[in-house]
mmCIF entry with sequence, helices, sheets and N, C-alpha, C, O atoms, coordinates in Angstrom:
data_MODEL
# 
_entry.id   MODEL 
# 
_entity.id                         1 
_entity.type                       polymer 
_entity.pdbx_number_of_molecules   1 
# 
_entity_poly.entity_id                      1 
_entity_poly.type                           'polypeptide(L)' 
_entity_poly.nstd_linkage                   no 
_entity_poly.nstd_monomer                   no 
_entity_poly.pdbx_seq_one_letter_code       MYVLDVSCAHELPITLGRDFAGVVEAEGEGVSEVEVGDERPFATGPGRNSS 
_entity_poly.pdbx_seq_one_letter_code_can   MYVLDVSCAHELPITLGRDFAGVVEAEGEGVSEVEVGDERPFATGPGRNSS 
_entity_poly.pdbx_strand_id                 A 
# 
loop_
_entity_poly_seq.entity_id 
_entity_poly_seq.num 
_entity_poly_seq.mon_id 
_entity_poly_seq.hetero 
1 1  MET n 
1 2  TYR n 
1 3  VAL n 
1 4  LEU n 
1 5  ASP n 
1 6  VAL n 
1 7  SER n 
1 8  CYS n 
1 9  ALA n 
1 10 HIS n 
1 11 GLU n 
1 12 LEU n 
1 13 PRO n 
1 14 ILE n 
1 15 THR n 
1 16 LEU n 
1 17 GLY n 
1 18 ARG n 
1 19 ASP n 
1 20 PHE n 
1 21 ALA n 
1 22 GLY n 
1 23 VAL n 
1 24 VAL n 
1 25 GLU n 
1 26 ALA n 
1 27 GLU n 
1 28 GLY n 
1 29 GLU n 
1 30 GLY n 
1 31 VAL n 
1 32 SER n 
1 33 GLU n 
1 34 VAL n 
1 35 GLU n 
1 36 VAL n 
1 37 GLY n 
1 38 ASP n 
1 39 GLU n 
1 40 ARG n 
1 41 PRO n 
1 42 PHE n 
1 43 ALA n 
1 44 THR n 
1 45 GLY n 
1 46 PRO n 
1 47 GLY n 
1 48 ARG n 
1 49 ASN n 
1 50 SER n 
1 51 SER n 
# 
_struct_asym.id          A 
_struct_asym.entity_id   1 
# 
_struct_sheet.id               AA1 
_struct_sheet.type             ? 
_struct_sheet.number_strands   3 
_struct_sheet.details          ? 
# 
loop_
_struct_sheet_order.sheet_id 
_struct_sheet_order.range_id_1 
_struct_sheet_order.range_id_2 
_struct_sheet_order.offset 
_struct_sheet_order.sense 
AA1 1 2 ? parallel      
AA1 2 3 ? anti-parallel 
# 
loop_
_struct_sheet_range.sheet_id 
_struct_sheet_range.id 
_struct_sheet_range.beg_label_comp_id 
_struct_sheet_range.beg_label_asym_id 
_struct_sheet_range.beg_label_seq_id 
_struct_sheet_range.pdbx_beg_PDB_ins_code 
_struct_sheet_range.end_label_comp_id 
_struct_sheet_range.end_label_asym_id 
_struct_sheet_range.end_label_seq_id 
_struct_sheet_range.pdbx_end_PDB_ins_code 
_struct_sheet_range.beg_auth_comp_id 
_struct_sheet_range.beg_auth_asym_id 
_struct_sheet_range.beg_auth_seq_id 
_struct_sheet_range.end_auth_comp_id 
_struct_sheet_range.end_auth_asym_id 
_struct_sheet_range.end_auth_seq_id 
AA1 1 TYR A 2  ? VAL A 3  ? TYR A 2  VAL A 3  
AA1 2 GLU A 39 ? THR A 44 ? GLU A 39 THR A 44 
AA1 3 ARG A 18 ? VAL A 23 ? ARG A 18 VAL A 23 
# 
loop_
_atom_site.group_PDB 
_atom_site.id 
_atom_site.type_symbol 
_atom_site.label_atom_id 
_atom_site.label_alt_id 
_atom_site.label_comp_id 
_atom_site.label_asym_id 
_atom_site.label_entity_id 
_atom_site.label_seq_id 
_atom_site.pdbx_PDB_ins_code 
_atom_site.Cartn_x 
_atom_site.Cartn_y 
_atom_site.Cartn_z 
_atom_site.occupancy 
_atom_site.B_iso_or_equiv 
_atom_site.pdbx_formal_charge 
_atom_site.auth_seq_id 
_atom_site.auth_comp_id 
_atom_site.auth_asym_id 
_atom_site.auth_atom_id 
_atom_site.pdbx_PDB_model_num 
ATOM 1   N N  . MET A 1 1  ? 50.228 -36.408 70.431 1.00 0.00 ? 1  MET A N  1 
ATOM 2   C CA . MET A 1 1  ? 50.202 -37.839 70.391 1.00 0.00 ? 1  MET A CA 1 
ATOM 3   C C  . MET A 1 1  ? 51.499 -38.357 70.986 1.00 0.00 ? 1  MET A C  1 
ATOM 4   O O  . MET A 1 1  ? 52.571 -37.814 70.721 1.00 0.00 ? 1  MET A O  1 
ATOM 5   N N  . TYR A 1 2  ? 51.401 -39.400 71.786 1.00 0.00 ? 2  TYR A N  1 
ATOM 6   C CA . TYR A 1 2  ? 52.564 -40.039 72.387 1.00 0.00 ? 2  TYR A CA 1 
ATOM 7   C C  . TYR A 1 2  ? 52.920 -41.283 71.588 1.00 0.00 ? 2  TYR A C  1 
ATOM 8   O O  . TYR A 1 2  ? 52.047 -42.103 71.302 1.00 0.00 ? 2  TYR A O  1 
ATOM 9   N N  . VAL A 1 3  ? 54.178 -41.434 71.226 1.00 0.00 ? 3  VAL A N  1 
ATOM 10  C CA . VAL A 1 3  ? 54.650 -42.600 70.484 1.00 0.00 ? 3  VAL A CA 1 
ATOM 11  C C  . VAL A 1 3  ? 55.812 -43.207 71.253 1.00 0.00 ? 3  VAL A C  1 
ATOM 12  O O  . VAL A 1 3  ? 56.759 -42.510 71.618 1.00 0.00 ? 3  VAL A O  1 
ATOM 13  N N  . LEU A 1 4  ? 55.732 -44.526 71.500 1.00 0.00 ? 4  LEU A N  1 
ATOM 14  C CA . LEU A 1 4  ? 56.801 -45.202 72.216 1.00 0.00 ? 4  LEU A CA 1 
ATOM 15  C C  . LEU A 1 4  ? 58.012 -45.392 71.317 1.00 0.00 ? 4  LEU A C  1 
ATOM 16  O O  . LEU A 1 4  ? 57.869 -45.558 70.106 1.00 0.00 ? 4  LEU A O  1 
ATOM 17  N N  . ASP A 1 5  ? 59.197 -45.370 71.898 1.00 0.00 ? 5  ASP A N  1 
ATOM 18  C CA . ASP A 1 5  ? 60.425 -45.630 71.149 1.00 0.00 ? 5  ASP A CA 1 
ATOM 19  C C  . ASP A 1 5  ? 60.511 -47.110 70.832 1.00 0.00 ? 5  ASP A C  1 
ATOM 20  O O  . ASP A 1 5  ? 60.513 -47.943 71.738 1.00 0.00 ? 5  ASP A O  1 
ATOM 21  N N  . VAL A 1 6  ? 60.581 -47.436 69.570 1.00 0.00 ? 6  VAL A N  1 
ATOM 22  C CA . VAL A 1 6  ? 60.659 -48.835 69.138 1.00 0.00 ? 6  VAL A CA 1 
ATOM 23  C C  . VAL A 1 6  ? 61.858 -49.018 68.211 1.00 0.00 ? 6  VAL A C  1 
ATOM 24  O O  . VAL A 1 6  ? 61.742 -49.644 67.157 1.00 0.00 ? 6  VAL A O  1 
ATOM 25  N N  . SER A 1 7  ? 62.992 -48.481 68.596 1.00 0.00 ? 7  SER A N  1 
ATOM 26  C CA . SER A 1 7  ? 64.161 -48.491 67.737 1.00 0.00 ? 7  SER A CA 1 
ATOM 27  C C  . SER A 1 7  ? 64.921 -49.815 67.749 1.00 0.00 ? 7  SER A C  1 
ATOM 28  O O  . SER A 1 7  ? 65.899 -49.960 67.015 1.00 0.00 ? 7  SER A O  1 
ATOM 29  N N  . CYS A 1 8  ? 64.500 -50.781 68.561 1.00 0.00 ? 8  CYS A N  1 
ATOM 30  C CA . CYS A 1 8  ? 65.200 -52.063 68.610 1.00 0.00 ? 8  CYS A CA 1 
ATOM 31  C C  . CYS A 1 8  ? 64.717 -52.994 67.490 1.00 0.00 ? 8  CYS A C  1 
ATOM 32  O O  . CYS A 1 8  ? 63.638 -52.801 66.929 1.00 0.00 ? 8  CYS A O  1 
ATOM 33  N N  . ALA A 1 9  ? 65.532 -53.999 67.178 1.00 0.00 ? 9  ALA A N  1 
ATOM 34  C CA . ALA A 1 9  ? 65.189 -54.960 66.120 1.00 0.00 ? 9  ALA A CA 1 
ATOM 35  C C  . ALA A 1 9  ? 64.047 -55.870 66.582 1.00 0.00 ? 9  ALA A C  1 
ATOM 36  O O  . ALA A 1 9  ? 63.869 -56.096 67.779 1.00 0.00 ? 9  ALA A O  1 
ATOM 37  N N  . HIS A 1 10 ? 63.281 -56.388 65.626 1.00 0.00 ? 10 HIS A N  1 
ATOM 38  C CA . HIS A 1 10 ? 62.135 -57.252 65.930 1.00 0.00 ? 10 HIS A CA 1 
ATOM 39  C C  . HIS A 1 10 ? 62.237 -58.545 65.147 1.00 0.00 ? 10 HIS A C  1 
ATOM 40  O O  . HIS A 1 10 ? 62.714 -58.565 64.012 1.00 0.00 ? 10 HIS A O  1 
ATOM 41  N N  . GLU A 1 11 ? 61.780 -59.629 65.769 1.00 0.00 ? 11 GLU A N  1 
ATOM 42  C CA . GLU A 1 11 ? 61.692 -60.899 65.077 1.00 0.00 ? 11 GLU A CA 1 
ATOM 43  C C  . GLU A 1 11 ? 60.377 -60.943 64.302 1.00 0.00 ? 11 GLU A C  1 
ATOM 44  O O  . GLU A 1 11 ? 59.367 -60.399 64.750 1.00 0.00 ? 11 GLU A O  1 
ATOM 45  N N  . LEU A 1 12 ? 60.394 -61.580 63.161 1.00 0.00 ? 12 LEU A N  1 
ATOM 46  C CA . LEU A 1 12 ? 59.178 -61.742 62.362 1.00 0.00 ? 12 LEU A CA 1 
ATOM 47  C C  . LEU A 1 12 ? 58.442 -62.998 62.799 1.00 0.00 ? 12 LEU A C  1 
ATOM 48  O O  . LEU A 1 12 ? 59.094 -63.923 63.283 1.00 0.00 ? 12 LEU A O  1 
ATOM 49  N N  . PRO A 1 13 ? 57.147 -63.087 62.661 1.00 0.00 ? 13 PRO A N  1 
ATOM 50  C CA . PRO A 1 13 ? 56.256 -62.022 62.192 1.00 0.00 ? 13 PRO A CA 1 
ATOM 51  C C  . PRO A 1 13 ? 55.967 -61.027 63.317 1.00 0.00 ? 13 PRO A C  1 
ATOM 52  O O  . PRO A 1 13 ? 56.021 -61.379 64.496 1.00 0.00 ? 13 PRO A O  1 
ATOM 53  N N  . ILE A 1 14 ? 55.664 -59.798 62.949 1.00 0.00 ? 14 ILE A N  1 
ATOM 54  C CA . ILE A 1 14 ? 55.320 -58.766 63.913 1.00 0.00 ? 14 ILE A CA 1 
ATOM 55  C C  . ILE A 1 14 ? 54.023 -58.073 63.495 1.00 0.00 ? 14 ILE A C  1 
ATOM 56  O O  . ILE A 1 14 ? 53.621 -58.123 62.332 1.00 0.00 ? 14 ILE A O  1 
ATOM 57  N N  . THR A 1 15 ? 53.392 -57.440 64.447 1.00 0.00 ? 15 THR A N  1 
ATOM 58  C CA . THR A 1 15 ? 52.256 -56.573 64.161 1.00 0.00 ? 15 THR A CA 1 
ATOM 59  C C  . THR A 1 15 ? 52.831 -55.198 63.881 1.00 0.00 ? 15 THR A C  1 
ATOM 60  O O  . THR A 1 15 ? 53.650 -54.707 64.659 1.00 0.00 ? 15 THR A O  1 
ATOM 61  N N  . LEU A 1 16 ? 52.425 -54.565 62.795 1.00 0.00 ? 16 LEU A N  1 
ATOM 62  C CA . LEU A 1 16 ? 53.072 -53.340 62.338 1.00 0.00 ? 16 LEU A CA 1 
ATOM 63  C C  . LEU A 1 16 ? 52.685 -52.074 63.077 1.00 0.00 ? 16 LEU A C  1 
ATOM 64  O O  . LEU A 1 16 ? 53.142 -50.995 62.700 1.00 0.00 ? 16 LEU A O  1 
ATOM 65  N N  . GLY A 1 17 ? 51.891 -52.155 64.077 1.00 0.00 ? 17 GLY A N  1 
ATOM 66  C CA . GLY A 1 17 ? 51.562 -50.978 64.866 1.00 0.00 ? 17 GLY A CA 1 
ATOM 67  C C  . GLY A 1 17 ? 50.144 -51.045 65.398 1.00 0.00 ? 17 GLY A C  1 
ATOM 68  O O  . GLY A 1 17 ? 49.305 -51.782 64.879 1.00 0.00 ? 17 GLY A O  1 
ATOM 69  N N  . ARG A 1 18 ? 49.894 -50.292 66.404 1.00 0.00 ? 18 ARG A N  1 
ATOM 70  C CA . ARG A 1 18 ? 48.564 -50.261 67.027 1.00 0.00 ? 18 ARG A CA 1 
ATOM 71  C C  . ARG A 1 18 ? 48.281 -48.839 67.476 1.00 0.00 ? 18 ARG A C  1 
ATOM 72  O O  . ARG A 1 18 ? 49.188 -48.109 67.875 1.00 0.00 ? 18 ARG A O  1 
ATOM 73  N N  . ASP A 1 19 ? 47.036 -48.461 67.407 1.00 0.00 ? 19 ASP A N  1 
ATOM 74  C CA . ASP A 1 19 ? 46.673 -47.163 67.948 1.00 0.00 ? 19 ASP A CA 1 
ATOM 75  C C  . ASP A 1 19 ? 45.417 -47.311 68.783 1.00 0.00 ? 19 ASP A C  1 
ATOM 76  O O  . ASP A 1 19 ? 44.604 -48.209 68.563 1.00 0.00 ? 19 ASP A O  1 
ATOM 77  N N  . PHE A 1 20 ? 45.274 -46.417 69.741 1.00 0.00 ? 20 PHE A N  1 
ATOM 78  C CA . PHE A 1 20 ? 44.184 -46.454 70.699 1.00 0.00 ? 20 PHE A CA 1 
ATOM 79  C C  . PHE A 1 20 ? 43.676 -45.029 70.900 1.00 0.00 ? 20 PHE A C  1 
ATOM 80  O O  . PHE A 1 20 ? 44.367 -44.062 70.578 1.00 0.00 ? 20 PHE A O  1 
ATOM 81  N N  . ALA A 1 21 ? 42.492 -44.912 71.421 1.00 0.00 ? 21 ALA A N  1 
ATOM 82  C CA . ALA A 1 21 ? 41.960 -43.608 71.808 1.00 0.00 ? 21 ALA A CA 1 
ATOM 83  C C  . ALA A 1 21 ? 41.062 -43.802 73.014 1.00 0.00 ? 21 ALA A C  1 
ATOM 84  O O  . ALA A 1 21 ? 40.492 -44.876 73.205 1.00 0.00 ? 21 ALA A O  1 
ATOM 85  N N  . GLY A 1 22 ? 40.938 -42.773 73.820 1.00 0.00 ? 22 GLY A N  1 
ATOM 86  C CA . GLY A 1 22 ? 40.082 -42.876 74.993 1.00 0.00 ? 22 GLY A CA 1 
ATOM 87  C C  . GLY A 1 22 ? 39.846 -41.516 75.604 1.00 0.00 ? 22 GLY A C  1 
ATOM 88  O O  . GLY A 1 22 ? 40.355 -40.497 75.138 1.00 0.00 ? 22 GLY A O  1 
ATOM 89  N N  . VAL A 1 23 ? 39.057 -41.533 76.661 1.00 0.00 ? 23 VAL A N  1 
ATOM 90  C CA . VAL A 1 23 ? 38.721 -40.321 77.399 1.00 0.00 ? 23 VAL A CA 1 
ATOM 91  C C  . VAL A 1 23 ? 39.320 -40.448 78.796 1.00 0.00 ? 23 VAL A C  1 
ATOM 92  O O  . VAL A 1 23 ? 39.160 -41.480 79.448 1.00 0.00 ? 23 VAL A O  1 
ATOM 93  N N  . VAL A 1 24 ? 40.001 -39.414 79.254 1.00 0.00 ? 24 VAL A N  1 
ATOM 94  C CA . VAL A 1 24 ? 40.605 -39.413 80.585 1.00 0.00 ? 24 VAL A CA 1 
ATOM 95  C C  . VAL A 1 24 ? 39.491 -39.398 81.622 1.00 0.00 ? 24 VAL A C  1 
ATOM 96  O O  . VAL A 1 24 ? 38.641 -38.507 81.626 1.00 0.00 ? 24 VAL A O  1 
ATOM 97  N N  . GLU A 1 25 ? 39.505 -40.408 82.510 1.00 0.00 ? 25 GLU A N  1 
ATOM 98  C CA . GLU A 1 25 ? 38.475 -40.519 83.547 1.00 0.00 ? 25 GLU A CA 1 
ATOM 99  C C  . GLU A 1 25 ? 38.945 -40.012 84.902 1.00 0.00 ? 25 GLU A C  1 
ATOM 100 O O  . GLU A 1 25 ? 38.124 -39.623 85.732 1.00 0.00 ? 25 GLU A O  1 
ATOM 101 N N  . ALA A 1 26 ? 40.248 -40.010 85.137 1.00 0.00 ? 26 ALA A N  1 
ATOM 102 C CA . ALA A 1 26 ? 40.810 -39.530 86.400 1.00 0.00 ? 26 ALA A CA 1 
ATOM 103 C C  . ALA A 1 26 ? 42.244 -39.106 86.142 1.00 0.00 ? 26 ALA A C  1 
ATOM 104 O O  . ALA A 1 26 ? 42.864 -39.540 85.171 1.00 0.00 ? 26 ALA A O  1 
ATOM 105 N N  . GLU A 1 27 ? 42.764 -38.260 87.008 1.00 0.00 ? 27 GLU A N  1 
ATOM 106 C CA . GLU A 1 27 ? 44.164 -37.882 86.889 1.00 0.00 ? 27 GLU A CA 1 
ATOM 107 C C  . GLU A 1 27 ? 44.834 -38.018 88.235 1.00 0.00 ? 27 GLU A C  1 
ATOM 108 O O  . GLU A 1 27 ? 44.235 -37.757 89.278 1.00 0.00 ? 27 GLU A O  1 
ATOM 109 N N  . GLY A 1 28 ? 46.090 -38.431 88.194 1.00 0.00 ? 28 GLY A N  1 
ATOM 110 C CA . GLY A 1 28 ? 46.852 -38.631 89.421 1.00 0.00 ? 28 GLY A CA 1 
ATOM 111 C C  . GLY A 1 28 ? 47.476 -37.342 89.913 1.00 0.00 ? 28 GLY A C  1 
ATOM 112 O O  . GLY A 1 28 ? 47.490 -36.322 89.225 1.00 0.00 ? 28 GLY A O  1 
ATOM 113 N N  . GLU A 1 29 ? 47.988 -37.424 91.117 1.00 0.00 ? 29 GLU A N  1 
ATOM 114 C CA . GLU A 1 29 ? 48.652 -36.279 91.737 1.00 0.00 ? 29 GLU A CA 1 
ATOM 115 C C  . GLU A 1 29 ? 49.840 -35.846 90.892 1.00 0.00 ? 29 GLU A C  1 
ATOM 116 O O  . GLU A 1 29 ? 50.643 -36.682 90.479 1.00 0.00 ? 29 GLU A O  1 
ATOM 117 N N  . GLY A 1 30 ? 49.958 -34.572 90.636 1.00 0.00 ? 30 GLY A N  1 
ATOM 118 C CA . GLY A 1 30 ? 51.086 -34.032 89.886 1.00 0.00 ? 30 GLY A CA 1 
ATOM 119 C C  . GLY A 1 30 ? 50.923 -34.069 88.377 1.00 0.00 ? 30 GLY A C  1 
ATOM 120 O O  . GLY A 1 30 ? 51.824 -33.648 87.651 1.00 0.00 ? 30 GLY A O  1 
ATOM 121 N N  . VAL A 1 31 ? 49.795 -34.563 87.890 1.00 0.00 ? 31 VAL A N  1 
ATOM 122 C CA . VAL A 1 31 ? 49.565 -34.620 86.440 1.00 0.00 ? 31 VAL A CA 1 
ATOM 123 C C  . VAL A 1 31 ? 49.060 -33.271 85.969 1.00 0.00 ? 31 VAL A C  1 
ATOM 124 O O  . VAL A 1 31 ? 48.093 -32.741 86.516 1.00 0.00 ? 31 VAL A O  1 
ATOM 125 N N  . SER A 1 32 ? 49.719 -32.705 84.941 1.00 0.00 ? 32 SER A N  1 
ATOM 126 C CA . SER A 1 32 ? 49.290 -31.406 84.439 1.00 0.00 ? 32 SER A CA 1 
ATOM 127 C C  . SER A 1 32 ? 49.067 -31.412 82.928 1.00 0.00 ? 32 SER A C  1 
ATOM 128 O O  . SER A 1 32 ? 48.568 -30.434 82.371 1.00 0.00 ? 32 SER A O  1 
ATOM 129 N N  . GLU A 1 33 ? 49.436 -32.517 82.258 1.00 0.00 ? 33 GLU A N  1 
ATOM 130 C CA . GLU A 1 33 ? 49.335 -32.559 80.794 1.00 0.00 ? 33 GLU A CA 1 
ATOM 131 C C  . GLU A 1 33 ? 47.922 -32.858 80.291 1.00 0.00 ? 33 GLU A C  1 
ATOM 132 O O  . GLU A 1 33 ? 47.595 -32.543 79.146 1.00 0.00 ? 33 GLU A O  1 
ATOM 133 N N  . VAL A 1 34 ? 47.091 -33.455 81.127 1.00 0.00 ? 34 VAL A N  1 
ATOM 134 C CA . VAL A 1 34 ? 45.728 -33.812 80.724 1.00 0.00 ? 34 VAL A CA 1 
ATOM 135 C C  . VAL A 1 34 ? 44.751 -33.425 81.818 1.00 0.00 ? 34 VAL A C  1 
ATOM 136 O O  . VAL A 1 34 ? 45.132 -33.198 82.966 1.00 0.00 ? 34 VAL A O  1 
ATOM 137 N N  . GLU A 1 35 ? 43.479 -33.355 81.437 1.00 0.00 ? 35 GLU A N  1 
ATOM 138 C CA . GLU A 1 35 ? 42.412 -33.087 82.401 1.00 0.00 ? 35 GLU A CA 1 
ATOM 139 C C  . GLU A 1 35 ? 41.311 -34.121 82.211 1.00 0.00 ? 35 GLU A C  1 
ATOM 140 O O  . GLU A 1 35 ? 41.162 -34.683 81.126 1.00 0.00 ? 35 GLU A O  1 
ATOM 141 N N  . VAL A 1 36 ? 40.549 -34.367 83.253 1.00 0.00 ? 36 VAL A N  1 
ATOM 142 C CA . VAL A 1 36 ? 39.421 -35.287 83.155 1.00 0.00 ? 36 VAL A CA 1 
ATOM 143 C C  . VAL A 1 36 ? 38.509 -34.825 82.027 1.00 0.00 ? 36 VAL A C  1 
ATOM 144 O O  . VAL A 1 36 ? 38.171 -33.645 81.939 1.00 0.00 ? 36 VAL A O  1 
ATOM 145 N N  . GLY A 1 37 ? 38.112 -35.752 81.169 1.00 0.00 ? 37 GLY A N  1 
ATOM 146 C CA . GLY A 1 37 ? 37.250 -35.432 80.039 1.00 0.00 ? 37 GLY A CA 1 
ATOM 147 C C  . GLY A 1 37 ? 37.999 -35.245 78.732 1.00 0.00 ? 37 GLY A C  1 
ATOM 148 O O  . GLY A 1 37 ? 37.387 -35.241 77.664 1.00 0.00 ? 37 GLY A O  1 
ATOM 149 N N  . ASP A 1 38 ? 39.326 -35.089 78.801 1.00 0.00 ? 38 ASP A N  1 
ATOM 150 C CA . ASP A 1 38 ? 40.121 -34.943 77.569 1.00 0.00 ? 38 ASP A CA 1 
ATOM 151 C C  . ASP A 1 38 ? 40.040 -36.214 76.729 1.00 0.00 ? 38 ASP A C  1 
ATOM 152 O O  . ASP A 1 38 ? 40.076 -37.320 77.267 1.00 0.00 ? 38 ASP A O  1 
ATOM 153 N N  . GLU A 1 39 ? 39.932 -36.057 75.435 1.00 0.00 ? 39 GLU A N  1 
ATOM 154 C CA . GLU A 1 39 ? 40.025 -37.179 74.508 1.00 0.00 ? 39 GLU A CA 1 
ATOM 155 C C  . GLU A 1 39 ? 41.488 -37.295 74.096 1.00 0.00 ? 39 GLU A C  1 
ATOM 156 O O  . GLU A 1 39 ? 42.078 -36.316 73.639 1.00 0.00 ? 39 GLU A O  1 
ATOM 157 N N  . ARG A 1 40 ? 42.087 -38.483 74.252 1.00 0.00 ? 40 ARG A N  1 
ATOM 158 C CA . ARG A 1 40 ? 43.513 -38.651 74.002 1.00 0.00 ? 40 ARG A CA 1 
ATOM 159 C C  . ARG A 1 40 ? 43.781 -39.822 73.059 1.00 0.00 ? 40 ARG A C  1 
ATOM 160 O O  . ARG A 1 40 ? 43.242 -40.910 73.262 1.00 0.00 ? 40 ARG A O  1 
ATOM 161 N N  . PRO A 1 41 ? 44.607 -39.614 72.031 1.00 0.00 ? 41 PRO A N  1 
ATOM 162 C CA . PRO A 1 41 ? 45.067 -40.722 71.185 1.00 0.00 ? 41 PRO A CA 1 
ATOM 163 C C  . PRO A 1 41 ? 46.365 -41.298 71.761 1.00 0.00 ? 41 PRO A C  1 
ATOM 164 O O  . PRO A 1 41 ? 47.064 -40.627 72.521 1.00 0.00 ? 41 PRO A O  1 
ATOM 165 N N  . PHE A 1 42 ? 46.672 -42.514 71.403 1.00 0.00 ? 42 PHE A N  1 
ATOM 166 C CA . PHE A 1 42 ? 47.911 -43.153 71.820 1.00 0.00 ? 42 PHE A CA 1 
ATOM 167 C C  . PHE A 1 42 ? 48.313 -44.147 70.748 1.00 0.00 ? 42 PHE A C  1 
ATOM 168 O O  . PHE A 1 42 ? 47.455 -44.801 70.155 1.00 0.00 ? 42 PHE A O  1 
ATOM 169 N N  . ALA A 1 43 ? 49.600 -44.267 70.496 1.00 0.00 ? 43 ALA A N  1 
ATOM 170 C CA . ALA A 1 43 ? 50.078 -45.217 69.495 1.00 0.00 ? 43 ALA A CA 1 
ATOM 171 C C  . ALA A 1 43 ? 51.291 -45.964 70.010 1.00 0.00 ? 43 ALA A C  1 
ATOM 172 O O  . ALA A 1 43 ? 52.141 -45.391 70.691 1.00 0.00 ? 43 ALA A O  1 
ATOM 173 N N  . THR A 1 44 ? 51.369 -47.250 69.681 1.00 0.00 ? 44 THR A N  1 
ATOM 174 C CA . THR A 1 44 ? 52.563 -48.030 69.963 1.00 0.00 ? 44 THR A CA 1 
ATOM 175 C C  . THR A 1 44 ? 53.182 -48.413 68.643 1.00 0.00 ? 44 THR A C  1 
ATOM 176 O O  . THR A 1 44 ? 52.524 -48.383 67.603 1.00 0.00 ? 44 THR A O  1 
ATOM 177 N N  . GLY A 1 45 ? 54.420 -48.763 68.683 1.00 0.00 ? 45 GLY A N  1 
ATOM 178 C CA . GLY A 1 45 ? 55.120 -49.113 67.461 1.00 0.00 ? 45 GLY A CA 1 
ATOM 179 C C  . GLY A 1 45 ? 55.063 -50.596 67.156 1.00 0.00 ? 45 GLY A C  1 
ATOM 180 O O  . GLY A 1 45 ? 54.390 -51.358 67.851 1.00 0.00 ? 45 GLY A O  1 
ATOM 181 N N  . PRO A 1 46 ? 55.771 -51.002 66.117 1.00 0.00 ? 46 PRO A N  1 
ATOM 182 C CA . PRO A 1 46 ? 55.786 -52.407 65.695 1.00 0.00 ? 46 PRO A CA 1 
ATOM 183 C C  . PRO A 1 46 ? 56.269 -53.337 66.788 1.00 0.00 ? 46 PRO A C  1 
ATOM 184 O O  . PRO A 1 46 ? 57.234 -53.039 67.492 1.00 0.00 ? 46 PRO A O  1 
ATOM 185 N N  . GLY A 1 47 ? 55.591 -54.468 66.926 1.00 0.00 ? 47 GLY A N  1 
ATOM 186 C CA . GLY A 1 47 ? 56.036 -55.515 67.808 1.00 0.00 ? 47 GLY A CA 1 
ATOM 187 C C  . GLY A 1 47 ? 55.697 -55.353 69.274 1.00 0.00 ? 47 GLY A C  1 
ATOM 188 O O  . GLY A 1 47 ? 56.037 -56.228 70.070 1.00 0.00 ? 47 GLY A O  1 
ATOM 189 N N  . ARG A 1 48 ? 55.055 -54.294 69.657 1.00 0.00 ? 48 ARG A N  1 
ATOM 190 C CA . ARG A 1 48 ? 54.693 -54.090 71.065 1.00 0.00 ? 48 ARG A CA 1 
ATOM 191 C C  . ARG A 1 48 ? 53.389 -54.819 71.356 1.00 0.00 ? 48 ARG A C  1 
ATOM 192 O O  . ARG A 1 48 ? 52.458 -54.784 70.551 1.00 0.00 ? 48 ARG A O  1 
ATOM 193 N N  . ASN A 1 49 ? 53.327 -55.473 72.499 1.00 0.00 ? 49 ASN A N  1 
ATOM 194 C CA . ASN A 1 49 ? 52.101 -56.141 72.917 1.00 0.00 ? 49 ASN A CA 1 
ATOM 195 C C  . ASN A 1 49 ? 51.360 -55.270 73.915 1.00 0.00 ? 49 ASN A C  1 
ATOM 196 O O  . ASN A 1 49 ? 51.978 -54.628 74.763 1.00 0.00 ? 49 ASN A O  1 
ATOM 197 N N  . SER A 1 50 ? 50.062 -55.247 73.819 1.00 0.00 ? 50 SER A N  1 
ATOM 198 C CA . SER A 1 50 ? 49.278 -54.489 74.783 1.00 0.00 ? 50 SER A CA 1 
ATOM 199 C C  . SER A 1 50 ? 49.041 -55.361 76.010 1.00 0.00 ? 50 SER A C  1 
ATOM 200 O O  . SER A 1 50 ? 49.085 -56.588 75.920 1.00 0.00 ? 50 SER A O  1 
ATOM 201 N N  . SER A 1 51 ? 48.794 -54.741 77.137 1.00 0.00 ? 51 SER A N  1 
ATOM 202 C CA . SER A 1 51 ? 48.497 -55.511 78.343 1.00 0.00 ? 51 SER A CA 1 
ATOM 203 C C  . SER A 1 51 ? 47.414 -54.826 79.131 1.00 0.00 ? 51 SER A C  1 
ATOM 204 O O  . SER A 1 51 ? 47.015 -55.316 80.188 1.00 0.00 ? 51 SER A O  1 
# 
């Protein structure tokens, strides 16, 4: 699981965390950590906005 560094201070109110999951549909040149079809979790820390 990959977790982003969120060691900086946050203003209130904040969202206390988010997690996501998905299936790898393609991989870029030089990528060796995942393969197409892999199921991968991902988590962000408090106060991060998704885009």
